[in-house]
Structures are given as C-alpha cells and as structure tokens.
FILONU-863063 format. One record per residue (C-alpha): x, y, z; residue in one letter. Coordinates in steps of 0.25 Angstrom, whole numbers, always signed. Each point is the difference from the previous one (the first is absolute). Layout:
px, py, pz, rest
X, Y, Z, A
...
***
This chain:
px, py, pz, rest
+1136, +616, -382, M
+11, +4, -11, K
+15, -5, +0, S
+10, +8, +6, G
+7, +3, -14, K
-14, +5, -5, T
-1, +10, +12, I
+12, +6, -2, A
+0, +1, -15, K
-13, +6, +3, T
+4, +11, +8, F
+12, +5, -7, F
-7, +0, -14, Y
-11, +7, +7, G
+10, +12, +4, V
+7, +1, -12, R
-4, +2, -16, T
+9, -2, -11, I
-3, +12, -6, L
+12, -1, -12, T
+10, -10, -7, L
+11, +8, -2, I
+16, -2, -1, L
+7, +5, +14, I
+12, +5, -1, A
+5, -6, +12, A
+14, -3, +7, A
-3, -15, +0, T
+7, -12, -5, S
-2, -15, +1, A
+12, -7, +5, S
+4, -12, -9, A
+8, -6, +12, G
-12, -2, +8, A
-7, -14, +0, T
-14, -4, +5, Y
-6, -13, +4, K
-13, -6, +6, V
+3, -9, +12, I
-12, -3, +6, H
-15, +1, -5, D
-11, +1, +9, F
-12, -10, -3, N
-10, +3, +9, G
+1, -11, +10, T
+14, +4, +3, N
-4, +15, +1, G
-4, +11, -9, S
+2, +15, +0, F
+12, +1, +8, P
+3, +12, +9, V
+12, +6, +4, G
+16, -1, +1, N
+6, -14, +0, L
+9, -1, +11, V
+12, -9, +2, A
+6, -8, +9, D
+15, -4, +1, S
-1, -12, -8, A
-6, +8, -12, G
-14, -4, +1, N
-12, +9, -2, F
-12, +1, +8, Y
-12, +9, -4, G
-16, +0, +2, A
-10, +0, -9, T
-15, +6, +0, S
-8, -10, -5, E
+1, -15, -2, D
-11, -5, -9, Y
-8, -13, +5, G
-1, +2, +14, E
-14, +1, +7, T
-6, +5, +11, G
+2, +15, +3, D
+9, +1, -12, C
-9, -7, -10, A
+6, +1, -15, G
+11, +9, +1, L
+5, -5, +13, G
+7, +7, +12, C
+14, +0, -5, G
+12, -8, +5, N
+16, +1, +6, V
+9, -6, -10, F
+14, -5, -1, K
+9, +1, -13, L
+12, -9, +0, Y
+11, -5, -11, Q
-1, -15, -4, T
+12, -8, -3, S
-2, +1, -16, S
+1, +16, +3, G
-14, +3, -1, G
-10, +6, +10, W
-11, -8, +8, A
-9, +6, +10, S
-7, -6, +12, T
-11, +4, +8, N
+2, +6, +15, L
-14, +4, +3, H
-13, +1, -6, T
-10, +11, +6, F
-13, -5, +4, R
-7, +13, +4, G
-11, +1, +9, G
+2, +3, +13, T
+11, -7, +3, K
+11, +3, -10, D
+1, +10, -9, G
-2, +3, -16, S
+5, +7, -11, S
+13, +5, +3, P
+5, +13, -8, Q
+14, +1, +4, A
+13, -10, +1, G
+8, -5, +12, L
+10, +4, +9, V
+11, -9, +7, F
+3, +4, +15, D
+14, -4, +5, G
-4, -15, +5, A
-6, -2, -13, G
-15, +1, +3, N
-8, +5, -12, L
-10, +10, +1, Y
-10, +7, -8, G
-16, +5, +1, T
-12, -2, -7, T
-9, +11, -5, W
-13, -7, +4, Q
-4, -13, +9, G
+3, -2, +14, G
-9, +0, +13, L
-7, +13, -4, Y
+0, +0, -14, G
+11, +11, -3, V
+14, -6, +0, G
+10, -7, +6, T
+15, +0, +4, V
+6, -15, -2, F
+13, -7, +3, E
+7, -12, -6, L
+11, -8, +8, S
+10, -11, -5, P
-2, -11, +6, T
+11, -12, +3, S
-6, -8, -11, G
+0, +9, -10, G
-14, +5, +0, G
-6, +13, +6, W
-9, +3, +11, D
-12, +10, -5, Y
-6, +9, +10, Q
-8, +12, +1, V
+6, +10, +9, I
-8, +11, +0, Y
-15, +2, -4, N
-5, +16, -5, F
-13, +5, +4, G
-1, +1, +14, T
-2, +13, -1, S
-2, +11, -11, Y
+12, +9, +4, P
+11, -12, +0, E
-1, -1, -15, G
-7, -9, -11, E
+6, -7, -12, G
+13, +0, +0, P
+7, -2, -15, Q
+14, +4, +3, S
+12, -8, +3, E
+6, -1, +13, L
+13, +6, +5, V
+8, -6, +12, V
+8, +7, +10, D
+12, -6, +7, S
-8, -3, +12, A
-10, -8, -8, G
-11, +9, +0, N
-9, +1, -12, L
-3, +14, -7, Y
-12, +3, -11, G
-12, +5, -6, S
-15, +1, -1, T
-8, +7, -11, I
-12, +2, +9, S
-3, +1, +14, G
+7, +11, +9, G
-7, +13, +4, N
-14, +2, -5, I
-5, +12, -6, G
+7, +10, -9, G
+4, -2, -14, Y
+0, -16, +0, C
-15, +2, +8, N
-6, -14, +5, N
+12, -8, -8, L
+12, +8, +7, S
+13, +1, -7, C
+7, -12, +7, G
+12, -2, +10, V
+15, -4, +2, I
-1, -11, +10, Y
+12, -8, +8, E
-2, -13, +6, L
+9, -4, +11, S
+2, -15, +5, P
-2, -4, +14, S
+8, -11, +7, S
-14, -8, +1, S
-1, +0, -15, G
-10, +9, -3, T
+1, +13, -6, W
-6, +15, +3, T
-4, +11, -10, E
+4, +14, +3, R
-4, +11, -11, V
+11, +9, -2, L
-7, +10, -10, Y
-14, +2, -6, S
-2, +8, -13, F
-10, +11, -2, N
+1, +2, -15, G
+8, +13, +0, D
+12, -7, +6, D
-3, -11, -10, G
-10, -11, -2, A
+1, -16, -4, W
+14, -5, +5, P
+3, -12, -9, R
+14, -1, -2, A
+12, -6, +8, A
+7, +10, +10, M
+14, +1, +2, V
+9, +3, +12, F
+10, +10, -1, D
+14, -1, +10, A
-7, +6, +11, A
-11, -8, +0, S
-10, +10, -7, N
-10, -6, -11, L
-3, +5, -12, Y
-11, -3, -9, G
-12, +4, -11, I
-15, +2, -1, T
-7, -2, -12, T
-9, +12, +2, Y
-2, +12, +9, G
+9, +12, +2, G
-2, +13, -7, N
-14, -3, -1, L
-2, +12, -10, S
+7, -10, -11, Y
-6, -13, -7, C
-15, +4, +1, G
+1, +4, +15, G
+5, -13, +4, G
+14, +1, +1, G
+11, -4, -10, C
+8, -8, +12, G
+12, +2, +10, T
+13, -4, +4, V
+1, +1, +16, F
+10, -5, +12, E
-4, -4, +12, L
+10, +3, +11, S
-1, -6, +14, P
+1, +11, +11, N
+6, -8, +11, G
-14, +1, +7, S
-6, -13, -5, A
-7, +8, -11, S
+4, +3, -14, W
+1, +14, -8, I
-5, +1, -14, H
+5, +9, -11, S
-5, +1, -14, T
+14, +2, -8, L
-8, +1, -14, Y
-15, +1, -5, A
-1, -3, -15, F
-9, +10, -9, T
-2, -9, -12, G
+8, +9, -9, K
+15, -3, -4, S
+3, -5, +14, D
-9, -11, -1, G
-12, -6, +6, S
-6, -11, +8, Y
+13, -11, +6, P
-10, -11, +0, W
+8, -11, +5, Y
+13, +6, -3, A
+8, +3, +14, G
+12, +8, +1, V
+15, -6, +0, I
+13, +7, +6, F
+13, +2, -8, D
+15, +1, +6, S
-2, +14, +3, A
-13, +0, +6, G
-10, +5, -13, N
-13, -6, +0, L
-4, -8, -14, Y
-14, -4, -5, G
-10, +1, -10, T
-14, +4, -2, T
-11, -7, -9, G
-5, +12, -8, A
+5, +16, +0, G
+11, +4, -9, G
-1, +8, -14, H
-5, -10, -11, D
-9, +2, -11, T
-3, -15, -1, Q
-6, -1, +14, C
-12, +5, +7, N
+5, +4, +13, G
+15, -2, -4, G
+8, -13, -2, C
+7, +1, +13, G
+14, +4, +6, V
+12, -4, +7, V
+4, +10, +10, Y
+10, +4, +11, E
-1, +7, +12, L
+12, +5, +6, S
+1, +8, +15, P
+3, +14, -4, N
+7, +4, +13, G
-12, +8, +6, G
-6, -11, +5, G
-8, -2, -13, G
+0, -8, -12, W
+0, +3, -14, A
-5, -9, -11, E
+6, -1, -14, T
-5, -9, -10, V
+10, -9, -6, I
-8, -6, -11, H
-14, +2, -6, G
-6, -12, -7, F
-6, +1, -15, T
-9, -12, +1, G
-4, -9, -13, S
+2, +5, -15, D
+4, -13, -6, G
+15, +4, -3, T
+12, -4, +7, P
+0, +14, +6, A
-12, -4, +8, A
+5, +0, +15, G
-10, -5, +7, G
-11, +7, +9, G
-7, -2, +15, W
+10, -5, +8, P
-6, -4, +13, V
+9, -9, +8, Y
+15, +3, +6, N
+12, +3, -5, L
+13, -8, +2, T
+14, +4, +1, F
+13, -7, -6, D
+14, +0, +7, A
+3, +11, -11, S
-12, +10, +2, G
-8, -3, -11, N
-15, -1, +3, L
-9, -11, -7, Y
-14, -1, +0, G
-13, -4, -7, A
-13, +6, -7, T
-13, -6, +1, Y
-4, +5, -14, L
+7, +8, -12, G
+11, -6, -9, G
-1, -4, -15, Q
-12, -9, +4, D
-5, +8, +12, D
+1, -13, +10, E
+12, +7, +7, G
+16, +0, +0, V
+11, -1, +9, I
+10, +10, +0, Y
+13, +5, +5, K
+3, +14, +4, L
+15, +4, +0, T
+6, +13, +6, P
+11, +8, -7, S
+4, +15, +2, A
-14, +3, +8, G
-9, -7, -10, A
-6, -12, -2, W
-2, -9, -12, T
-12, -12, -1, E
+6, -13, -8, S
-14, -9, -2, V
+6, -15, +4, L
-13, -6, -5, H
-13, +4, -7, Y
-11, -10, +5, F
-8, -5, -11, S
-10, -11, -5, G
-10, +0, +10, G
+0, -13, +7, S
+15, -2, -2, A
+2, +10, +12, S
-2, +14, +1, G
-5, +11, +11, Y
+9, +0, +10, P
-11, +7, +9, F
+2, -2, +16, Q
+14, -5, +1, S
+14, +5, -2, G
+13, -5, -3, L
+10, -8, +8, T
+14, -3, -1, F
+3, -16, +1, G
+10, -10, -3, P
+11, +4, -12, G
-4, +15, +2, G
-14, -3, -7, N
-12, +7, +2, L
-13, -7, +4, Y
-14, +6, -1, G
-15, -4, -2, M
-10, +4, -10, T
-15, -4, +0, I
+1, -3, -15, G
+4, -13, -2, G
-4, -15, -2, S
-16, +0, -6, S
+0, -15, +2, T
-5, -6, +12, G
-11, +6, +11, D
+0, +14, -3, C
-12, +8, -7, T
+12, +8, -8, S
+16, +0, +4, D
+4, -6, +14, C
+13, +9, +0, G
+16, -6, -1, A
+13, +3, +8, V
+10, +4, -11, F
+16, +2, +0, Q
+7, +10, -8, V
+16, +0, -1, T
+4, +15, -1, P
***
C-alpha cells in the first residue's frame, strides 16, 4: 500500500509535464518580512499525512487530523488509520502535541480521515472518516471534552445503510446555529447517468435528537452535468444558503468529457427541500479546472473566492498550474468569474510563484488573501503566498518557498489558519524523515507575515 504522499505526488505529476524551463516574467515578489518555522513534526506514531485545516479554540490551541499513523495493527496494519491531535504551547514557548483519538478501523470505528475538524457552540469537535465504520464506507464522529480534561469519542453516524445516502465523506463539516451538521460524500446518491454505478456524491445534513441519536437527510444528489465528487467544506451565507464546489462534472464538453468542476449553491425552499443552482462550471482553459479540495469563501461584499488545482495558461504545466478566481453576482441572478491570479509553476528562479493550489484560501482583516500551493516554486515543493488587492488588480507575494525535501514541504491537503499573534499556521505532508514513516511524515508550520 502506498503512502498518502506517494499517492498525492503520483496524481499531480501524472497530470502535468514540465515542458520547458524558462524565466517567467511574472508580477511575483518574495516577502523579506515573513519568517517561517516548523513547530511540530509528525513521526508516524503521533500521526502522519496531516489533512484539512487546523482549527483553534479560544485559548489558542490547535486541533487537527492525520490520515495515517504508522505502527498500528489490525484493520490498518502498516500505515495506520490516522488520529486526532491537539497542539498546545508549552511554558517554554514551544509547541507539544497530545493524541485525542487513534482510529482503529473495522466495523466499530472509522479510518483514514481526509478532512479537518469543526467546533460546535458547546465546544464539541466533529469530523469525518473516509473509510471504516459499520459498512466500511465512512463515518461521522464526535469528540466531547470531559470535566477531567479528557475527551470522549463516539461515532455518531455510519454511512452505507443504503447507496443513495452517500458513501466516502472527504469534506470538512459545517455547523448551523441549531447544531445540525452539513457535509458531502464523493460517491453514492442517484445511480446511473454520467457517474454510472459509482454515482457522483451527495450533500447531506445530520440532525441530533434529544436521545443523542443523529439522523441523516440527503439534501442533493449530483448526476454529473451538475457536478461530481464534492469534497470540500461548504460555507453558509447570511440567508442560510450553502455554497460549495465539485471536483469534477459540470460542463461535460470539457476536461476529456468528465467536466472540470463546478461552484454550486443550495438554497432551502421552505418545504424541507433544497434547490441546487450551478453558479459556475469550469472549462479547463484560462478560467481554471478541478477545484479539488478548495472550497469557496466570502468577502465582505458577498463575492466568492476559491482556487483550482489546474487550468490557467502557463506553458510549464500540462493542463495549467491553477488559478485563484473570484465569483461576483452580476445583478441578473447569475455569477461572473474573474481570474485574479494565475500560477506559474516552477522554474528555479525567484519569479516562480507556485503551482497547483488545492486547498482553501484565507482572508485577513485588510482583505488580503493567503494560501499555499502543493507544488511549484523554486524547488517545486510549493509556496505560501499572499495576494494583495490594489486598484482592481491583485499582486502575489511569496511569503515562503518550501525546499529541502524532508525539511518540510508539499502543503497538499491543508490550508492556512490565523492563530496567536496574527501568525499563519498550516501543515505539509513533507517533514521529518525520522520515525516510523517510509518517507516523510508531515509537519505543522508557523509563518509570521
């Protein structure tokens, strides 16, 4: 069985080829004021291949998940099933970790989470596992803090009781004001059509009862021409509409007939059902393709921002190096896309602004956007970037070039989170080469802009 890092790199190098090494004349500058440091190394036994965004509590502690943890036996022999961890600052100013739960797989527990965690209003943590559980196709779990400082873990839902309800959740959850959970699965749903027997995935709601049980309701099933494989966290607007992305599907005339992905809206219609609208279907040209794990976020004016892992017009990347896009309401009920930045990949020069942004963006209080790319940059191990708006244009500044292989690199399935002191925190799948991992186990980093 291959490690997560090997699988991730195989995919991206399989869909692109470095065609030529040329000096890119790009509006990209390195930010001398930013400092970078690794604050935590995963070593296998404390987890490996971290996934999703870190989430912070009010005390500045971080919580996250890994999809592997070497050394486990049973259903996850070899790679392990993953874990949930907490990062906290020590009295000396450093960071330490503690394990909140180790997944065991099998029918009684989930395995291989592919997304981060979310808090509810009571301080409980919720997340999903892609595999494991009663039927082997994923779970939703809850971690509740105890009065003694520990955490109680329980699986609150097992996918797989019927195919239409969805299988294989890979997205982070979102919580509404009533405590209901919303998420997506990459398969299951309506059988047939573009996705054939695999189906295209669903959007679901989990609602708690007074007895402590949870009930699933499918809000929407994709059929291909409206999108396929929703695998990123969704976001609510002020009117309780949900917005999200699908990795594939949409306009099936593009991306080899499989569609390049979509941005969608789900709106409650007042009769216990939801109405789906495709806001934008990518074409794989200059507008981008394959949003992958990158959901959309709102600015204060109601515009949506996101990234695609491919597309754009850069000669270094077969299929493009990815873009950052803005979707704006056009006044007639539709939405218009504007590409605000196209990535240039890797050419070994300071102008190399990164490539393949596959996870979420983050705004600061001044309206600047921050993100990370999985590859590209000077050593093709990714970058941390900032996009600054000015007079209708956006300028990229590279805050950090990942390099050195095992010294930490490849921010694949994780975005950036603001934490104590206005620092940015994120995770990579490159990291310490020591410990139990066959390659690198991953790391948590801090960037001070």
